[in-house]
PDB file as gemmi writes it, atoms N, CA and C in Angstrom:
CRYST1    1.000    1.000    1.000  90.00  90.00  90.00 P 1                      
ATOM      1  N   MET A   1       0.829  -1.191  -0.078  1.00  0.00           N  
ATOM      2  CA  MET A   1      -0.113   0.036  -0.053  1.00  0.00           C  
ATOM      3  C   MET A   1       1.020   1.264  -0.071  1.00  0.00           C  
ATOM      4  N   ALA A   2       0.391   2.205  -0.786  1.00  0.00           N  
ATOM      5  CA  ALA A   2       1.273   3.355  -0.856  1.00  0.00           C  
ATOM      6  C   ALA A   2       1.084   4.288   0.241  1.00  0.00           C  
ATOM      7  N   SER A   3       2.088   4.909   0.692  1.00  0.00           N  
ATOM      8  CA  SER A   3       2.190   5.838   2.077  1.00  0.00           C  
ATOM      9  C   SER A   3       1.687   7.521   1.374  1.00  0.00           C  
ATOM     10  N   LEU A   4       1.163   8.044   2.068  1.00  0.00           N  
ATOM     11  CA  LEU A   4       0.936   9.518   1.764  1.00  0.00           C  
ATOM     12  C   LEU A   4       1.575  10.381   2.469  1.00  0.00           C  
ATOM     13  N   ASP A   5       2.455  11.243   2.004  1.00  0.00           N  
ATOM     14  CA  ASP A   5       3.408  12.025   2.489  1.00  0.00           C  
ATOM     15  C   ASP A   5       2.469  13.197   2.829  1.00  0.00           C  
ATOM     16  N   ARG A   6       1.424  13.764   2.277  1.00  0.00           N  
ATOM     17  CA  ARG A   6       0.577  14.841   2.583  1.00  0.00           C  
ATOM     18  C   ARG A   6      -0.871  14.878   2.176  1.00  0.00           C  
ATOM     19  N   VAL A   7      -1.431  15.351   3.062  1.00  0.00           N  
ATOM     20  CA  VAL A   7      -3.087  15.448   2.567  1.00  0.00           C  
ATOM     21  C   VAL A   7      -3.777  16.853   2.849  1.00  0.00           C  
ATOM     22  N   LYS A   8      -4.632  17.373   2.078  1.00  0.00           N  
ATOM     23  CA  LYS A   8      -4.979  18.582   2.213  1.00  0.00           C  
ATOM     24  C   LYS A   8      -6.307  18.238   2.476  1.00  0.00           C  
ATOM     25  N   VAL A   9      -7.039  18.951   3.217  1.00  0.00           N  
ATOM     26  CA  VAL A   9      -8.617  18.773   3.254  1.00  0.00           C  
ATOM     27  C   VAL A   9      -9.351  20.015   3.358  1.00  0.00           C  
ATOM     28  N   LEU A  10     -10.334  19.984   2.446  1.00  0.00           N  
ATOM     29  CA  LEU A  10     -11.209  21.497   2.433  1.00  0.00           C  
ATOM     30  C   LEU A  10     -12.561  21.017   3.223  1.00  0.00           C  
ATOM     31  N   VAL A  11     -12.984  21.958   4.050  1.00  0.00           N  
ATOM     32  CA  VAL A  11     -14.238  21.699   4.818  1.00  0.00           C  
ATOM     33  C   VAL A  11     -15.149  22.846   4.322  1.00  0.00           C  
ATOM     34  N   LEU A  12     -16.204  22.367   3.729  1.00  0.00           N  
ATOM     35  CA  LEU A  12     -17.271  23.357   3.581  1.00  0.00           C  
ATOM     36  C   LEU A  12     -18.570  23.151   4.162  1.00  0.00           C  
ATOM     37  N   GLY A  13     -19.269  24.348   4.150  1.00  0.00           N  
ATOM     38  CA  GLY A  13     -20.630  24.159   4.857  1.00  0.00           C  
ATOM     39  C   GLY A  13     -21.389  25.371   5.060  1.00  0.00           C  
ATOM     40  N   ASP A  14     -22.624  25.415   5.431  1.00  0.00           N  
ATOM     41  CA  ASP A  14     -23.198  26.547   5.736  1.00  0.00           C  
ATOM     42  C   ASP A  14     -22.707  27.471   6.792  1.00  0.00           C  
ATOM     43  N   SER A  15     -23.071  28.428   6.749  1.00  0.00           N  
ATOM     44  CA  SER A  15     -22.630  29.328   7.902  1.00  0.00           C  
ATOM     45  C   SER A  15     -23.105  28.974   9.155  1.00  0.00           C  
ATOM     46  N   GLY A  16     -22.173  28.916  10.199  1.00  0.00           N  
ATOM     47  CA  GLY A  16     -22.835  28.643  11.672  1.00  0.00           C  
ATOM     48  C   GLY A  16     -22.648  27.443  12.120  1.00  0.00           C  
ATOM     49  N   VAL A  17     -22.489  26.436  11.346  1.00  0.00           N  
ATOM     50  CA  VAL A  17     -22.599  24.798  11.497  1.00  0.00           C  
ATOM     51  C   VAL A  17     -21.506  24.393  12.156  1.00  0.00           C  
ATOM     52  N   GLY A  18     -20.474  24.965  12.360  1.00  0.00           N  
ATOM     53  CA  GLY A  18     -19.149  24.585  13.298  1.00  0.00           C  
ATOM     54  C   GLY A  18     -18.002  24.094  12.730  1.00  0.00           C  
ATOM     55  N   LYS A  19     -17.625  24.476  11.693  1.00  0.00           N  
ATOM     56  CA  LYS A  19     -16.523  24.047  10.554  1.00  0.00           C  
ATOM     57  C   LYS A  19     -15.376  24.398  11.220  1.00  0.00           C  
ATOM     58  N   SER A  20     -15.103  25.627  11.691  1.00  0.00           N  
ATOM     59  CA  SER A  20     -14.115  25.985  12.510  1.00  0.00           C  
ATOM     60  C   SER A  20     -13.814  25.305  13.574  1.00  0.00           C  
ATOM     61  N   SER A  21     -14.732  25.101  14.411  1.00  0.00           N  
ATOM     62  CA  SER A  21     -14.681  24.357  15.654  1.00  0.00           C  
ATOM     63  C   SER A  21     -14.141  23.172  15.202  1.00  0.00           C  
ATOM     64  N   LEU A  22     -14.779  22.240  14.518  1.00  0.00           N  
ATOM     65  CA  LEU A  22     -14.188  20.888  14.183  1.00  0.00           C  
ATOM     66  C   LEU A  22     -12.847  20.940  13.591  1.00  0.00           C  
ATOM     67  N   VAL A  23     -12.528  21.813  12.850  1.00  0.00           N  
ATOM     68  CA  VAL A  23     -11.325  21.999  12.373  1.00  0.00           C  
ATOM     69  C   VAL A  23     -10.019  22.197  13.333  1.00  0.00           C  
ATOM     70  N   HIS A  24     -10.203  22.942  14.278  1.00  0.00           N  
ATOM     71  CA  HIS A  24      -9.473  23.335  15.480  1.00  0.00           C  
ATOM     72  C   HIS A  24      -9.624  22.379  16.582  1.00  0.00           C  
ATOM     73  N   LEU A  25     -10.631  21.303  16.862  1.00  0.00           N  
ATOM     74  CA  LEU A  25     -10.465  20.126  17.311  1.00  0.00           C  
ATOM     75  C   LEU A  25      -9.798  19.063  17.029  1.00  0.00           C  
ATOM     76  N   LEU A  26      -9.899  18.916  15.732  1.00  0.00           N  
ATOM     77  CA  LEU A  26      -8.850  17.746  14.805  1.00  0.00           C  
ATOM     78  C   LEU A  26      -7.515  18.212  15.016  1.00  0.00           C  
ATOM     79  N   CYS A  27      -7.290  19.439  14.725  1.00  0.00           N  
ATOM     80  CA  CYS A  27      -5.819  20.097  14.865  1.00  0.00           C  
ATOM     81  C   CYS A  27      -5.253  20.303  15.987  1.00  0.00           C  
ATOM     82  N   GLN A  28      -5.928  21.030  17.104  1.00  0.00           N  
ATOM     83  CA  GLN A  28      -5.223  21.170  18.417  1.00  0.00           C  
ATOM     84  C   GLN A  28      -5.678  20.212  19.411  1.00  0.00           C  
ATOM     85  N   ASN A  29      -6.423  19.466  19.113  1.00  0.00           N  
ATOM     86  CA  ASN A  29      -7.035  18.299  20.057  1.00  0.00           C  
ATOM     87  C   ASN A  29      -7.741  19.109  21.257  1.00  0.00           C  
ATOM     88  N   GLN A  30      -8.326  20.282  21.324  1.00  0.00           N  
ATOM     89  CA  GLN A  30      -8.988  20.796  22.116  1.00  0.00           C  
ATOM     90  C   GLN A  30     -10.145  21.604  21.954  1.00  0.00           C  
ATOM     91  N   VAL A  31     -11.125  21.724  22.463  1.00  0.00           N  
ATOM     92  CA  VAL A  31     -12.330  22.525  22.333  1.00  0.00           C  
ATOM     93  C   VAL A  31     -12.244  24.035  22.097  1.00  0.00           C  
ATOM     94  N   LEU A  32     -12.585  24.295  21.020  1.00  0.00           N  
ATOM     95  CA  LEU A  32     -12.605  25.813  20.637  1.00  0.00           C  
ATOM     96  C   LEU A  32     -13.581  26.557  21.899  1.00  0.00           C  
ATOM     97  N   GLY A  33     -13.089  27.534  23.012  1.00  0.00           N  
ATOM     98  CA  GLY A  33     -13.915  27.566  23.839  1.00  0.00           C  
ATOM     99  C   GLY A  33     -14.944  28.680  23.736  1.00  0.00           C  
ATOM    100  N   ASN A  34     -14.504  29.812  23.133  1.00  0.00           N  
ATOM    101  CA  ASN A  34     -15.596  30.959  22.818  1.00  0.00           C  
ATOM    102  C   ASN A  34     -15.279  31.188  21.442  1.00  0.00           C  
ATOM    103  N   PRO A  35     -15.881  30.567  20.202  1.00  0.00           N  
ATOM    104  CA  PRO A  35     -15.709  30.664  18.613  1.00  0.00           C  
ATOM    105  C   PRO A  35     -16.170  31.884  18.205  1.00  0.00           C  
ATOM    106  N   SER A  36     -15.541  32.732  17.615  1.00  0.00           N  
ATOM    107  CA  SER A  36     -16.064  33.754  16.832  1.00  0.00           C  
ATOM    108  C   SER A  36     -16.463  33.540  15.227  1.00  0.00           C  
ATOM    109  N   TRP A  37     -17.026  34.358  14.827  1.00  0.00           N  
ATOM    110  CA  TRP A  37     -17.459  34.181  13.210  1.00  0.00           C  
ATOM    111  C   TRP A  37     -15.896  34.381  12.343  1.00  0.00           C  
ATOM    112  N   THR A  38     -16.036  33.223  11.389  1.00  0.00           N  
ATOM    113  CA  THR A  38     -14.614  33.419  10.835  1.00  0.00           C  
ATOM    114  C   THR A  38     -15.513  33.845   9.354  1.00  0.00           C  
ATOM    115  N   VAL A  39     -14.634  34.681   8.870  1.00  0.00           N  
ATOM    116  CA  VAL A  39     -15.207  35.758   7.685  1.00  0.00           C  
ATOM    117  C   VAL A  39     -14.056  35.166   6.562  1.00  0.00           C  
ATOM    118  N   GLY A  40     -14.362  34.673   5.574  1.00  0.00           N  
ATOM    119  CA  GLY A  40     -13.282  34.298   4.258  1.00  0.00           C  
ATOM    120  C   GLY A  40     -12.948  32.980   4.749  1.00  0.00           C  
ATOM    121  N   CYS A  41     -11.880  32.817   5.221  1.00  0.00           N  
ATOM    122  CA  CYS A  41     -11.393  31.207   5.528  1.00  0.00           C  
ATOM    123  C   CYS A  41     -10.430  31.531   6.582  1.00  0.00           C  
ATOM    124  N   SER A  42     -10.335  30.376   7.098  1.00  0.00           N  
ATOM    125  CA  SER A  42      -9.119  29.819   8.414  1.00  0.00           C  
ATOM    126  C   SER A  42      -8.641  28.720   8.047  1.00  0.00           C  
ATOM    127  N   VAL A  43      -7.061  28.681   8.235  1.00  0.00           N  
ATOM    128  CA  VAL A  43      -5.860  27.857   8.184  1.00  0.00           C  
ATOM    129  C   VAL A  43      -5.654  27.346   9.284  1.00  0.00           C  
ATOM    130  N   ASP A  44      -5.547  26.151   9.427  1.00  0.00           N  
ATOM    131  CA  ASP A  44      -5.035  25.209  10.880  1.00  0.00           C  
ATOM    132  C   ASP A  44      -4.392  24.310  10.104  1.00  0.00           C  
ATOM    133  N   VAL A  45      -3.297  23.768  10.732  1.00  0.00           N  
ATOM    134  CA  VAL A  45      -2.065  22.695  10.473  1.00  0.00           C  
ATOM    135  C   VAL A  45      -1.916  21.804  11.354  1.00  0.00           C  
ATOM    136  N   ARG A  46      -1.945  20.447  10.970  1.00  0.00           N  
ATOM    137  CA  ARG A  46      -1.747  19.269  11.984  1.00  0.00           C  
ATOM    138  C   ARG A  46      -0.623  18.599  11.521  1.00  0.00           C  
ATOM    139  N   VAL A  47       0.488  18.015  12.115  1.00  0.00           N  
ATOM    140  CA  VAL A  47       1.626  17.472  11.471  1.00  0.00           C  
ATOM    141  C   VAL A  47       1.749  15.946  12.227  1.00  0.00           C  
ATOM    142  N   LEU A  48       1.528  15.001  11.610  1.00  0.00           N  
ATOM    143  CA  LEU A  48       1.684  13.713  12.117  1.00  0.00           C  
ATOM    144  C   LEU A  48       2.982  13.029  11.787  1.00  0.00           C  
ATOM    145  N   PHE A  49       3.754  12.558  12.487  1.00  0.00           N  
ATOM    146  CA  PHE A  49       4.833  11.762  12.271  1.00  0.00           C  
ATOM    147  C   PHE A  49       4.378  10.187  12.396  1.00  0.00           C  
ATOM    148  N   SER A  50       5.017   9.257  11.362  1.00  0.00           N  
ATOM    149  CA  SER A  50       5.003   7.987  11.587  1.00  0.00           C  
ATOM    150  C   SER A  50       6.156   7.343  11.081  1.00  0.00           C  
ATOM    151  N   TYR A  51       6.683   6.561  12.137  1.00  0.00           N  
ATOM    152  CA  TYR A  51       7.917   5.821  11.972  1.00  0.00           C  
ATOM    153  C   TYR A  51       7.569   4.157  11.335  1.00  0.00           C  
ATOM    154  N   THR A  52       8.196   3.577  10.513  1.00  0.00           N  
ATOM    155  CA  THR A  52       8.117   2.439  10.067  1.00  0.00           C  
ATOM    156  C   THR A  52       9.662   1.748  10.109  1.00  0.00           C  
ATOM    157  N   THR A  53       9.279   0.537  10.578  1.00  0.00           N  
ATOM    158  CA  THR A  53      10.876   0.238  10.356  1.00  0.00           C  
ATOM    159  C   THR A  53      10.552  -1.163   9.511  1.00  0.00           C  
TER     160      THR A  53                                                      
END                                                                             
């Protein structure tokens, strides 16, 4: 099976449904306490390292 070096994910949906909160939870492993409206776009990055022998 081929390994993936990089994956980009685009999250789309209606306003106010929690897209930014979901992405923040997945990338930072913590709940976004007091979310504000995101205008335009927001970028978040999560780096995972996997070592195989």
